[in-house]
C-alpha positions in Angstrom: 0.0 0.1 -0.3 1.3 3.5 -0.8 2.2 5.5 2.0 1.0 9.2 2.2 4.8 10.4 1.3 4.7 7.9 -1.6 1.3 9.1 -2.8 2.7 12.8 -2.7 5.4 12.2 -4.5 3.4 10.8 -7.5 2.9 13.3 -10.5 -0.1 14.7 -11.5 -1.1 13.5 -15.0 -2.5 16.2 -17.4 -4.5 15.6 -20.1 -2.1 16.7 -23.3 -3.2 19.9 -24.8 -1.0 19.0 -28.1 -1.2 15.2 -29.4 2.0 13.6 -30.0 2.8 12.8 -33.7 5.0 10.0 -34.6 7.4 10.9 -37.7 9.8 9.1 -39.2 12.7 9.9 -41.7 14.0 8.9 -44.8 17.4 9.6 -46.0 19.0 9.7 -49.9 22.7 8.9 -49.5 24.8 11.3 -51.7 28.5 10.5 -52.3 30.4 13.9 -51.9 33.2 15.2 -54.0 35.9 15.1 -51.0 37.8 12.0 -50.1 40.6 11.4 -47.5 43.6 9.0 -48.5 45.4 9.6 -45.1 44.6 10.9 -41.9 45.9 14.4 -42.8 43.8 14.7 -45.7 41.0 13.6 -43.2 41.8 16.4 -41.0 41.6 18.9 -43.7 38.3 17.6 -45.1 36.7 17.7 -41.6 37.2 21.5 -41.4 35.2 21.9 -45.0 32.7 19.4 -45.7 29.1 20.3 -45.5 27.1 20.0 -42.0 25.1 17.3 -43.6 28.1 15.1 -44.2 29.4 15.4 -40.7 25.9 14.4 -39.5 25.7 11.4 -42.0 28.7 10.2 -40.6 27.8 10.4 -37.0 24.5 10.4 -36.0 23.0 8.6 -38.9 25.6 6.0 -38.2 23.7 5.2 -34.9 20.8 4.5 -37.0 22.4 2.7 -39.6 24.0 0.3 -37.2 21.2 0.4 -34.7 21.5 -3.4 -34.4 25.1 -3.6 -33.1 25.5 -3.3 -29.4 29.3 -3.1 -29.7 31.6 -1.3 -31.8 32.5 2.3 -33.1 29.9 4.9 -32.8 30.7 6.9 -35.8 32.4 6.3 -39.5 35.5 8.4 -38.6 36.5 5.9 -35.7 35.8 2.8 -38.0 38.1 4.1 -41.0 40.8 5.1 -38.2 41.1 1.8 -37.1 40.2 -0.5 -40.1 41.8 1.9 -42.8 44.6 3.4 -40.7 45.4 1.1 -38.3 45.5 3.6 -35.3 43.4 2.2 -32.5 44.5 4.8 -30.2 42.7 7.4 -32.3 39.7 5.1 -33.1 38.9 5.2 -29.4 39.4 9.0 -29.0 36.8 9.7 -31.8 34.4 7.0 -31.0 34.4 8.5 -27.5 32.5 11.4 -28.4 29.1 11.1 -27.5 26.4 13.0 -30.0 24.2 13.7 -27.2 26.4 16.5 -26.0 26.0 18.5 -29.1 23.1 20.4 -30.5 24.5 21.9 -33.4 27.1 20.2 -35.9 29.6 22.8 -35.4 30.3 22.0 -32.2 30.6 18.2 -33.1 32.9 19.3 -36.1 35.0 20.9 -33.9 35.7 18.6 -31.3 36.3 15.9 -33.9 38.7 18.2 -35.5 40.4 18.9 -32.2 40.8 15.2 -31.4 42.5 14.3 -34.9 44.8 17.8 -34.7 46.0 16.7 -31.4 46.8 13.0 -32.1 48.8 14.2 -35.4 50.6 16.4 -33.5 51.9 13.7 -31.3 52.3 10.8 -34.0 53.8 13.1 -36.9 54.5 9.8 -39.2 50.8 8.5 -39.0 49.5 11.7 -41.0 50.8 11.0 -44.6 50.8 6.8 -44.0 48.3 5.8 -46.8 45.2 4.5 -46.0 43.9 1.0 -46.9 41.3 2.3 -48.5 40.1 6.1 -49.1 37.2 7.8 -46.8 34.4 9.0 -49.0 32.8 11.9 -47.4 28.8 11.2 -47.9 25.5 13.3 -47.1 21.7 12.7 -47.3 18.8 14.6 -48.2 16.3 14.0 -45.2 12.5 13.6 -46.1 10.5 13.5 -42.8 7.3 11.3 -43.1 4.1 11.1 -41.2 3.0 7.9 -39.6 -0.4 6.4 -38.9 0.5 7.1 -35.2 -1.0 10.2 -33.4 -1.0 10.3 -29.3 -3.5 12.3 -27.2 -3.2 10.0 -24.4 -0.4 8.6 -22.3 -1.8 5.1 -23.4 -1.8 5.9 -27.1 1.5 7.3 -26.8 2.6 3.9 -25.8 0.8 2.0 -28.1 2.5 4.2 -30.8 5.7 3.8 -29.3 5.4 -0.1 -29.6 4.4 0.1 -33.0 6.2 2.5 -35.1 9.8 1.5 -36.6 13.1 2.0 -35.2 13.6 4.8 -37.7 11.0 6.8 -36.0 12.8 5.8 -32.6 15.6 7.3 -34.1 14.0 10.2 -35.4 12.6 11.3 -32.4 15.4 10.3 -29.7 18.3 11.0 -31.8 18.0 13.6 -34.6 15.5 15.6 -32.3 18.3 17.3 -30.8 19.7 19.0 -33.6 16.0 20.2 -34.5 15.7 21.4 -30.9 18.8 22.7 -30.5 18.8 21.6 -26.6 19.9 18.6 -25.0 16.6 16.6 -25.3 14.5 14.8 -27.7 11.1 14.7 -28.7 9.2 12.1 -26.0 11.0 13.6 -23.2 9.7 16.8 -24.3 6.3 15.9 -25.0 6.0 13.9 -21.6 7.0 16.9 -19.5 5.8 19.6 -21.0 2.1 18.0 -22.2 1.8 15.3 -19.6 3.6 16.9 -16.4 6.1 13.5 -16.4 9.0 15.3 -15.7 11.1 12.3 -13.7 9.8 10.0 -16.5 11.3 12.6 -19.2 14.7 12.7 -17.1 15.0 8.9 -17.2 14.2 8.9 -21.0 17.1 11.1 -21.4 19.5 9.2 -19.5 19.0 6.1 -21.5 22.4 5.1 -23.0 22.4 5.0 -26.8 25.7 3.3 -27.0 25.3 0.5 -25.2 21.5 0.1 -26.7 20.3 -1.0 -29.7 17.2 1.3 -31.1 15.0 -1.6 -30.2 16.4 -1.6 -27.0 16.1 2.3 -26.4 12.3 1.7 -27.7 12.0 -1.3 -24.8 13.5 1.1 -21.8 11.2 4.2 -23.1 8.3 1.9 -22.9 9.0 0.3 -19.3 9.5 4.0 -18.1 6.3 5.2 -19.3 4.5 2.1 -18.0 5.8 2.4 -14.8 4.7 6.4 -14.8 1.3 4.9 -15.8 0.7 2.8 -12.8 
């Protein structure tokens, strides 16, 4: 039985004024003109390629490899290891958490900083030819609606359990750049529209690097289910 203290701690759920529209996104991949055949060329290119190319090789990697629990979190880290045989650099690049950035420019600066510092202390590594070149790509993003729209917490949970992992990525990962804040669409709606601040915070703390997108979905669903009881 709940004590008076526990009852007082339970949040007061509000009826949402705005429904949650589950969207998804499709990406039309384009291979760019820039490429790198060694780490020095990678450093130079990182400073000049378009923002959507940085986005493609970092944020998008999490969606493309959503089923992998362990491994490299971005294409730059992957190439540094397998094409350049630089595990120390790969680990540094892989340690960059995209959740810390609300704009691509900040992420770009961090990648450039890591690579620049590494090449300062590893002079011979910069010009050593890679086993294969790095081709910079980007993508045209098309946002698409789904059939799911939630005007209650139960409908939100139902939609969450049925949409594709691409929709989860769209609302949970890509939303940071769209919102330009350290948050995601799910947490925003649950806190602002329903009054579930603690649940929103718990969702925000989900580790995207040790979970697949399906794992993220399950954790969000569990947090919302607990908040409903």
